[in-house]
C-alpha positions as CSV (number, residue, x, y, z in Angstrom):
1,M,64.5,58.2,61.8
2,T,61.6,56.0,61.0
3,Q,61.6,53.4,58.3
4,P,58.7,51.4,57.1
5,R,59.0,47.6,57.6
6,P,59.9,45.9,54.3
7,G,56.8,44.4,52.7
8,G,54.4,47.1,54.0
9,G,52.2,44.7,55.8
10,P,50.6,45.1,59.2
11,G,52.8,46.9,61.7
12,S,54.9,48.5,59.0
13,E,54.0,52.1,60.0
14,S,56.8,52.8,62.5
15,W,58.8,49.9,63.6
16,N,61.9,51.9,64.7
17,E,60.2,54.4,67.0
18,P,60.0,53.9,70.7
19,G,56.4,53.2,71.7
20,A,55.9,51.2,68.5
21,P,55.1,47.5,68.6
22,G,58.2,45.6,69.5
23,Y,59.5,48.3,71.8
24,S,59.3,48.5,75.6
25,N,60.6,51.5,77.6
26,G,62.3,53.0,74.5
27,R,64.4,49.9,73.8
28,P,63.8,47.1,71.3
29,E,62.4,43.9,72.7
30,G,64.2,40.7,72.4
31,G,67.8,41.5,73.5
32,P,70.6,43.7,72.4
33,G,70.1,45.5,69.0
34,G,66.5,44.3,68.7
35,F,67.7,40.8,67.8
36,Q,65.4,38.1,69.0
37,A,66.8,34.6,68.6
38,S,64.4,31.8,68.8
39,S,64.7,29.9,72.0
40,A,66.7,26.6,72.2
41,S,63.5,24.7,73.0
42,E,61.9,25.8,69.8
43,D,65.0,25.0,67.7
44,R,65.9,21.7,69.3
45,G,62.5,20.2,70.0
46,G,62.3,21.0,73.7
47,D,66.0,20.5,74.7
48,A,66.6,23.4,77.1
49,D,70.4,22.9,77.3
50,A,71.0,23.2,73.6
51,P,72.8,26.4,72.4
52,R,70.9,29.1,70.6
53,V,71.9,29.6,67.0
54,A,71.5,32.7,64.9
55,R,72.2,32.8,61.1
56,L,72.9,36.3,59.9
57,T,74.1,37.8,56.6
58,V,76.6,40.6,56.3
59,A,75.0,42.4,53.4
60,S,77.1,45.6,53.4
61,I,79.7,47.4,55.3
62,D,79.5,51.2,56.0
63,V,82.3,52.8,54.0
64,W,82.8,55.7,56.3
65,S,83.1,53.4,59.4
66,A,85.5,51.1,57.6
67,L,87.6,54.2,56.5
68,K,87.8,55.4,60.1
69,V,88.7,52.0,61.6
70,S,91.3,51.2,58.9
71,F,92.9,54.7,59.4
72,L,93.1,54.2,63.1
73,L,94.6,50.7,62.7
74,S,97.1,51.8,60.1
75,V,98.2,54.8,62.3
76,A,98.7,52.4,65.2
77,S,100.8,50.1,62.9
78,A,102.9,53.1,61.8
79,I,103.5,54.1,65.5
80,A,104.5,50.4,66.2
81,L,106.9,50.5,63.2
82,V,108.6,53.7,64.4
83,I,108.9,52.3,68.0
84,A,110.3,49.0,66.7
85,V,112.9,50.7,64.5
86,C,114.0,52.9,67.4
87,V,114.3,49.9,69.7
88,L,116.2,47.9,67.1
89,W,118.6,50.7,66.4
90,M,119.3,51.2,70.1
91,V,119.9,47.5,70.6
92,L,122.3,47.3,67.7
93,S,124.1,50.4,68.8
94,A,124.4,49.1,72.4
95,M,125.8,45.8,71.1
96,G,128.4,47.7,69.2
97,V,127.4,46.5,65.7
98,F,127.8,49.9,64.1
99,D,131.3,50.4,65.7
100,S,132.3,46.9,64.5
101,L,131.1,47.7,61.0
102,N,133.0,51.0,61.1
103,D,136.2,49.2,62.1
104,M,135.8,46.5,59.5
105,L,135.1,48.9,56.7
106,N,138.1,51.1,57.7
107,T,140.4,48.0,57.6
108,L,139.2,47.3,54.1
109,G,140.7,50.5,52.9
110,L,137.9,53.1,53.1
111,D,140.0,55.2,55.5
112,Q,142.6,56.1,52.9
113,S,140.6,59.0,51.6
114,E,140.9,62.5,53.1
115,T,138.3,61.7,55.7
116,S,137.7,58.5,57.5
117,F,134.6,56.5,56.8
118,D,131.9,56.8,59.5
119,I,128.8,54.6,59.2
120,Y,126.8,56.9,61.4
121,D,126.7,59.3,58.5
122,Y,124.5,56.8,56.7
123,V,122.7,55.0,59.5
124,G,122.5,57.6,62.3
125,F,119.6,57.6,64.7
126,G,118.0,60.8,63.2
127,K,118.1,59.5,59.6
128,I,116.7,56.1,60.5
129,L,114.0,57.6,62.6
130,S,113.1,60.1,59.8
131,I,112.9,57.4,57.2
132,S,110.8,55.1,59.4
133,I,108.3,58.0,60.1
134,V,108.0,58.7,56.4
135,L,107.5,55.1,55.5
136,G,105.0,54.7,58.3
137,A,102.9,57.6,57.1
138,V,103.0,56.4,53.5
139,N,102.1,52.9,54.7
140,A,99.2,54.3,56.7
141,L,97.8,56.1,53.7
142,I,98.1,53.1,51.4
143,M,96.6,50.7,53.9
144,T,93.6,53.1,54.5
145,A,93.0,53.5,50.8
146,L,93.3,49.8,50.0
147,S,90.9,48.8,52.8
148,T,88.4,51.4,51.7
149,V,88.6,50.2,48.2
150,G,88.2,46.6,49.5
151,V,85.0,47.6,51.4
152,L,83.6,49.3,48.2
153,L,84.3,46.1,46.2
154,Y,82.7,44.0,48.9
155,N,79.6,46.1,48.9
156,L,79.4,45.8,45.1
157,S,79.9,42.1,45.1
158,S,77.6,41.4,48.0
159,G,74.8,43.1,46.1
160,L,75.3,40.4,43.4
161,V,75.8,37.3,45.5
162,G,74.0,38.3,48.7
163,G,76.9,38.8,51.2
164,I,78.6,36.5,53.7
165,R,76.5,34.3,55.9
166,V,77.6,34.0,59.5
167,T,76.3,31.5,62.1
168,L,76.5,32.7,65.7
169,S,76.1,30.4,68.6
170,D,76.1,30.8,72.4
171,D,78.1,27.6,73.1
C-alpha cells in the first residue's frame, strides 16, 4: 500500500513502493526497517568510535497485535500456574504432608463421626488440578482484557502528550 510522504513536498508521490526513491532492490535503503541513523562522525564531530544514537517516539501501539501478544503470554502464565500447582501438590503428597494433616485432624476428634475424616476429599489431586485450570483460564481472560484496555488508554493519551520517547544506542 502506498502512502504519500507527510508534507507533500518533492518525493512524496510513492515513498513506500519498491523502485521509488530511497529503495534499492525492493528494500529500503539505510538499514533494517528503512531507518537510517546518522553516522557517528556527523553526530560527534568526526569521532568514528563514538556510538550511533537514535531518538524515537512510540506514538501508538497496534491494539490487535497487543491483544494477540497479551493473550499468548497470559495463556503461557496459565499453563505455568497449572504445572506449578501440580508439582507443588506432588511434592507435598510425597513428603506426607496430607497424611500428617489427616492424622492430626483425626486425633482432634474428627473421626468420632460415622465416617472418618479424609483430607483427600477436599484437596485431592483432581480437585486441585480442576481449580487451578479454571483460575488459570479466568486469569488469562482478565490479563488479556486489562492489557488491551491499557493499550487503548496509552493510544488515547499518546495522542495528547505525544507518546514515549526512546533513545537507542549501539554501545
